[in-house]
N, C-alpha and C positions, 0 to 999 in steps of 0.2 A: 897340365890343367885341362880339364874337359869343358867342352862348350855345351850348353843346353840348347835343345832344339825348340823353337817356338812353333806351336801348333796353329797359330793364327794371330790376328791383330789383338793387341792388348790395350787396356786403358787403366787409368789410375782411379782408385776409389778413395775418396776422402770422407771418413766418417765424421759427421757433424752431430751436434746435440750434446747429450750428457757426457760423451766421451771426448768432447772437444778439449784440446789441451789448454785452451784459455778459460775453460769453464771452472767455476768455483764449486761445482757440485762434487760430492764425494766420489771417489774413484770406485768403479765396479771391477769385477774380475776381468771383464772384457777390455778394460783400459790398458792391460798389459800388452795388447797387440800394437804393432807399429802404427804410427799416425797415417801412413799411406801404404796401400798394398796394390799390387798389380792384379787385375782380373782379366780373364779372357773375354774378348769382344767378338762379335760376329763379323765385323769388317764392313757392314753395311748399315747405313743410318736411314731409317724410314721415318719421314716426317709425319707427325700426326695430322689428320685432316683439320682444316680450319672450320670449326663449327661453333665456336664460342667467342666471346669478347677476349678471353685470355689467348686463344689461338690467333686472333687478329693482332693483338698487341705483340705477340711473339713474332709474327711475320714482319711487323714494323721494326722491331728491335733487330731482327736478322738483317733486314735491308739496310738499316743504319750502320750496323757493324760492317756489312759488305761494302758500303760506300766509303767508310773510313779506311778500310783496308784496300780500297781501290779495286775491288773485285767486280763492282758494277758501276755503271755510269751514273752521273747525277740525274740524268733524264729518267733512267729506269727507277731510281730511288724516288724521284718525285712522282712518277706514275703510281708506284706502290703506295706512297703517302696519300695521294688523292683518293685512291681506291679504298684505303683504310678509313679515311675520313668519311666517305660515303657510307661504308658499312657500319661504322660506329653510330652515325646519325640514324641509320635504319634500325639498329638494335633498339635505340631509344623510342623510335616511332612504333616499332612492333609491340613494345611493352604497352603502349596506349591503344594500338589498333592491330590486334592479332591477324586480321585479314591481310596485312602486308607481308606475312611470313614468306609467301612465294617470291616476292621481290627480294627479300633479304637472302633467301637461299640462292637465287641467281647471282646476286652480288658476291656472296661467299664463294660460289663456284668460280666466278670471274677472278677473284683474288687468289684462289687456289691455283688456277691455271697460270696466272701471272707469276706466282712464286715458283711453280714448276718450270716455267720457261726461264726464269732468272737462275734457278739452280742448274739448269742445263747449260746456260751461258757460262756460269762460274766453272762448271766442270770442264768445259772446252778450253777456257782460258788457263785453267790449272795444269793442263797437259803440256 
C-alpha cells in the first residue's frame, strides 16, 4: 500500500447552497461530487483588517470563542468587549457626524492592535 505525500496543509470544503444534501432543490450534475472534499491550504491565516461593523463583530465573536476555549483570560476578553462597545457607538455617531471619522479610525486601529496582541498571546500559549 503506497502512502500519498502531502504538499502542505489542507482544509475541508463543505459546499453549501443548492448542492446541500438537505436541500429540496433538484440535483444538478455537480451534486454527484462528495459532500466534503479536501482542498490545499496555504498554512497561514491572515486576518482581514477591522474596518467595518462586520469586522468588529467578528473580533468580538473570536474573543468570545477564545474565552470559552480558555485561550485568553476573562480580563482580556472584557477589554476587547469594552473596545468593541466604544467602536460600535462611534459607528453610529459617525453616521450622524462624519467629522468623527478620525476618532473612529483611531479606535478601529486600537481594536486591531488589541486583537493582534491577543492572537500573539494565543500563539505563545499554543506552543
